[in-house]
N, C-alpha and C positions, 0 to 999 in steps of 0.2 A: 209265404215262400213263392208261390206261383206268381204273385204280383211282382216280386223282386226279380224273378227270372224273366218275366215278360218285359220288364223295364230294361233289364240288362241286354236282352236280345233285340229289343226294339219292336217286337211283334210277338205273337204267340209262338210257342215252340214249334208247332206243326207248320205254320206258315213260314217261319224262318228256315226250317229244314227243307221245305219245298223250294224256297228261293235259292238256298245253297245248292240243292240238287240241280236245279236248272242252270245256275251259274257255273257249277262244276262241269256240267255236260258241255256248255258252250265253250268254256276255256279248254276243255279236253279236245273238242273238235278243232279249234284254232291251233292248239299245240301240235296235234297230229298232222294238220295240213302243212305246218312248217317243219315237221319232223323234230320237234323239241320235246325233251323229256325232263322231268324234275331232277334227275341225277345230273343232268348237264349243268345245273346251277352249282352243284358241289364241285364239278370239274372246273368250272369258271373261277370259283373262289380259290380252289387249290392252285390252278395255273397262275392266278394273280399273285398269290403269296410266293410261289416259287419264282415267278418273274421278278417280284419285288426283291427277293433275296439275291437272285443272280445278277440283276442289273444295278445293285446298290439301291440307294433310296431315291434315285431319280424318278422312280415310278410313282413316288408320292405326288409329284406334280400331275401325273395322269389321274390319280385318285381325286385330287382337288378339281381337276377338269370334269371328271365324272360327277362329282358332287355338285358342281355349278350347273352342269348340263341337266342333271336330274331335278335340281331345285328350280330350274327354269320352267319345268312342267308341274312339279308337285306343289309349289307354293301358290301359283295362280289357281290351280284346281282347288286347293284347300280354302283359299279366300272365297272363291265362288261358292263352294259348298257351305261355308259358314254364313255367307250373305243370304243364300237361299233358305237356310234353316232359321234365319231371323224372322222370316215372314210368317212362321207358324205361330 
């Protein structure tokens, strides 16, 4: 069981918890510096859906634009991460 959990987490549970704690702190500091809060994500999604409904489905073009814009960052990062993991 412990071996499966370690394999799932990618490291021991203690080390994973410590890494998540440090990452959470850093992200929290950055979000506080920009005055961002997690609930803002819900407001953004709600506003997007209301705007989609109010402006008709012309907003779907913006969704596609967001998708392409995000993919321009996510896909190369994914490929680089996969290439770097092949060296192991």
